[in-house]
N, C-alpha and C positions, 0 to 999 in steps of 0.2 A: 222393346223399349221398357225400361223399368218403371214402376209406379211413381218413383221420385221424379224421373224425367218427364213423365206424363203430366204430373202436377206443375212442374216448372214451365212446360210448354203451355199448359192451360193458362197460367198466370201471365205468361208473356203475350198471349193472344188477347189479353184485355179483360180477364175475369176481374170485375171491379165490384168487390163486395167488402163491406166493413162489418165486423161483428163487435158489438158492445156488450161486455159482460159486466153488468152493473144493476143494482137494485133501484137506482134513481131513473125514473122514466124521462126526466128532463134531459139527461145526458144523451139518451138515445134520440130524443126529438131534436136536440141541438145538432148532433152529427147528421141525422137525416136531413134536416133543413139545409145545412151548408153543403153536403156532399151529394145529395140526390140530384141536384141540378147540374152536377159535374159528371153524372152518369154512374154514380156508385149506388149499389143496392145496400141498404143498411138493415141488418138483422140484430136482434138482441136476445139475451137470456139473462134472467134475474137471479139465478142461483147456480151453485156448482153442479147440482143435479141436472139443470138445463144444459150445462156445458157438456156433460158426458154424452157421447154419441155423435157429437159434431166433429168434423174434420177441419182443423185449422188451415190445412192446405187449400181449402176452398175459398179462402179470404185473402184480400190484399193487405189487410191490417186487422189486428185484434186489439181492442181497447179494454183493459181489465181494471176493475176496482180492486185494489190490493186487499181491501178490508171485507170483500164479499164473503158471506158465510163464515164469519169468525176468522178472518185473515187467510182464506184459502186461495187468494190471488196468486201467491207465489207458486202454489201447486199447479195452477192453470198455466202460468208462464213456463214452468219447468216442462209440463206436458207439451206445450207448443215447441219449445226449444228442442225437445227430443224427437217429436213426430213430424214437425214441419219447420225446420230451422231457418228456412228462407222467408218465413212470414214474420214481418216486424210486429212488435207489440209496444203499446203505450200504456203505462201504468198510471192510474189516478190514485193518489194517496192523501191522507190528511197531512197538513204541513208539519205537524209535530210528530209524525210517525216515521222517523228516519230509519229505524230498524227494518220496517217492512219494505221501505224503498230499497235499501241495500240488499235485502233478501231477494227482491224481485229482479234487481239488476244482476245479482250473482246467478240467479236462475236463468237469465238470458233475455230479460226485457231490453228493448231497443232504447227506450227513453221513458221519462216520467214527467208528470205534472202534479203539483200539489193543489189541494183544495183549501180554500176557495181559489178559483182562478179567473182571470179575465177571459172572456169568450174569444177575443182576438188572439190571445196567446195560445189558447187551446187549439183553435182552428189552424194557426200558423204552424204549430208543432205537428199536427196531423198532415198538413200539406208538405212539410219538410220531409217527413218519413215517407210519404207516398211518392214524392219526387225522386228519392234515392233508390227506390225499389222498382 
């Protein structure tokens, strides 16, 4: 069995982990609060350096701040799209940063949400992505 097939089978067996790549601890706490009770383990990293060494295939969803470490979010999205194309990604971006949003979507992001956002909207988008996968 190939490594890709093993990762797909692992995710199909209920590997329920969400990774938040964001410098804002509130976002991680928000995701943890809403999804821990649904059986998801929530992990976080606060810089692109923290991201290196992680395997996106270990997660059901990766949430990325597009502006992390001077707009390195698109690089992270591209890495996920190349290494774990079946893992969905949600990009968080400032409302006035349409260029970064477009870059992230072109790099392979599944969806995006702009800041500031309503918590219900944020949770609904995550739920929608997780239900599709």
